C-alpha beads as a LAMMPS data file, in Angstrom:
LAMMPS data file: protein, C-alpha beads

99 atoms
98 bonds

1 atom types
1 bond types

-500.0 500.0 xlo xhi
-500.0 500.0 ylo yhi
-500.0 500.0 zlo zhi

Masses

1 110.0

Atoms # bond

1 1 1 0.000 0.000 0.000
2 1 1 1.162 3.526 -0.651
3 1 1 0.194 4.560 2.895
4 1 1 0.351 3.470 6.505
5 1 1 -1.292 4.425 9.794
6 1 1 -1.755 3.224 13.357
7 1 1 -5.247 2.443 14.627
8 1 1 -6.046 1.477 18.194
9 1 1 -2.337 0.741 18.746
10 1 1 -2.020 -1.580 15.710
11 1 1 -0.198 -1.019 12.421
12 1 1 -2.315 -0.710 9.276
13 1 1 -0.237 -3.397 7.583
14 1 1 -1.677 -5.988 9.970
15 1 1 -5.183 -4.523 10.205
16 1 1 -5.941 -4.173 6.506
17 1 1 -5.113 -7.830 5.948
18 1 1 -7.827 -8.783 8.428
19 1 1 -10.576 -6.343 7.428
20 1 1 -13.000 -7.068 4.564
21 1 1 -11.984 -5.264 1.385
22 1 1 -14.022 -4.023 -1.589
23 1 1 -12.407 -3.045 -4.879
24 1 1 -13.939 -0.925 -7.628
25 1 1 -12.385 0.081 -10.947
26 1 1 -13.803 2.771 -13.194
27 1 1 -12.484 4.014 -16.552
28 1 1 -12.540 7.823 -16.377
29 1 1 -11.416 8.452 -19.954
30 1 1 -9.053 6.995 -22.578
31 1 1 -5.991 7.541 -20.389
32 1 1 -7.187 7.434 -16.782
33 1 1 -8.535 4.610 -14.638
34 1 1 -9.760 5.111 -11.084
35 1 1 -9.193 2.327 -8.557
36 1 1 -11.012 2.458 -5.227
37 1 1 -9.964 0.128 -2.425
38 1 1 -12.165 0.186 0.672
39 1 1 -11.577 -1.621 3.977
40 1 1 -14.028 -1.564 6.890
41 1 1 -13.428 -2.589 10.483
42 1 1 -16.541 -4.603 11.350
43 1 1 -16.054 -3.921 15.079
44 1 1 -15.838 -0.129 15.074
45 1 1 -17.150 0.829 11.640
46 1 1 -13.981 2.683 10.620
47 1 1 -13.745 2.766 6.834
48 1 1 -10.411 3.335 5.086
49 1 1 -10.719 4.249 1.411
50 1 1 -7.826 4.664 -1.006
51 1 1 -8.720 6.241 -4.342
52 1 1 -5.985 6.023 -6.978
53 1 1 -6.019 7.329 -10.536
54 1 1 -3.694 5.492 -12.907
55 1 1 -2.508 7.421 -15.981
56 1 1 -1.908 5.206 -19.032
57 1 1 -0.226 8.025 -20.983
58 1 1 2.043 9.239 -18.200
59 1 1 4.078 7.429 -15.518
60 1 1 2.010 8.739 -12.619
61 1 1 -0.536 7.598 -10.067
62 1 1 -2.528 10.097 -8.021
63 1 1 -3.950 8.766 -4.772
64 1 1 -5.807 9.977 -1.720
65 1 1 -6.674 8.128 1.489
66 1 1 -9.874 8.832 3.408
67 1 1 -10.936 7.774 6.926
68 1 1 -14.645 7.670 7.792
69 1 1 -16.581 6.503 10.824
70 1 1 -19.521 4.463 9.464
71 1 1 -20.448 3.133 12.919
72 1 1 -22.811 4.515 15.521
73 1 1 -20.149 5.155 18.201
74 1 1 -16.893 7.092 18.248
75 1 1 -13.952 5.127 16.875
76 1 1 -10.348 5.333 18.021
77 1 1 -8.577 8.029 16.017
78 1 1 -6.117 6.814 13.350
79 1 1 -2.658 8.218 14.050
80 1 1 0.738 8.350 12.373
81 1 1 -0.812 8.442 8.900
82 1 1 1.973 8.591 6.342
83 1 1 2.709 8.113 2.682
84 1 1 4.990 5.217 1.847
85 1 1 8.001 5.518 -0.378
86 1 1 7.186 4.265 -3.857
87 1 1 9.563 3.363 -6.661
88 1 1 10.261 6.141 -9.147
89 1 1 9.314 5.989 -12.828
90 1 1 9.553 4.117 -15.172
91 1 1 7.909 1.464 -12.984
92 1 1 4.310 0.651 -13.812
93 1 1 1.916 0.172 -10.924
94 1 1 -0.472 -2.735 -10.925
95 1 1 -3.442 -2.647 -8.599
96 1 1 -3.608 -6.270 -7.559
97 1 1 -6.362 -7.443 -5.303
98 1 1 -6.882 -10.397 -3.054
99 1 1 -9.665 -11.315 -0.618

Bonds

1 1 1 2
2 1 2 3
3 1 3 4
4 1 4 5
5 1 5 6
6 1 6 7
7 1 7 8
8 1 8 9
9 1 9 10
10 1 10 11
11 1 11 12
12 1 12 13
13 1 13 14
14 1 14 15
15 1 15 16
16 1 16 17
17 1 17 18
18 1 18 19
19 1 19 20
20 1 20 21
21 1 21 22
22 1 22 23
23 1 23 24
24 1 24 25
25 1 25 26
26 1 26 27
27 1 27 28
28 1 28 29
29 1 29 30
30 1 30 31
31 1 31 32
32 1 32 33
33 1 33 34
34 1 34 35
35 1 35 36
36 1 36 37
37 1 37 38
38 1 38 39
39 1 39 40
40 1 40 41
41 1 41 42
42 1 42 43
43 1 43 44
44 1 44 45
45 1 45 46
46 1 46 47
47 1 47 48
48 1 48 49
49 1 49 50
50 1 50 51
51 1 51 52
52 1 52 53
53 1 53 54
54 1 54 55
55 1 55 56
56 1 56 57
57 1 57 58
58 1 58 59
59 1 59 60
60 1 60 61
61 1 61 62
62 1 62 63
63 1 63 64
64 1 64 65
65 1 65 66
66 1 66 67
67 1 67 68
68 1 68 69
69 1 69 70
70 1 70 71
71 1 71 72
72 1 72 73
73 1 73 74
74 1 74 75
75 1 75 76
76 1 76 77
77 1 77 78
78 1 78 79
79 1 79 80
80 1 80 81
81 1 81 82
82 1 82 83
83 1 83 84
84 1 84 85
85 1 85 86
86 1 86 87
87 1 87 88
88 1 88 89
89 1 89 90
90 1 90 91
91 1 91 92
92 1 92 93
93 1 93 94
94 1 94 95
95 1 95 96
96 1 96 97
97 1 97 98
98 1 98 99
């Protein structure tokens, strides 16, 4: 993942592997594809959504991460949110999914 965070004292790397994940892909135009990856903690209702736009005509990926409380109670606050280091061009990103 191009991001990391800590939630309720646990690293996102471990949490996201346990939470259910939904993946959506949408062609925006001839050169751009939007990939949305969404994880939800079934216990607290915290939703983590990563929206990435892949550019076929340019070696770039734009991405934004969102946190949303979809539950009825307050959730612990995600902390230490950070972008991960990604390889520089000319690498091509592939949005692989599992789960």
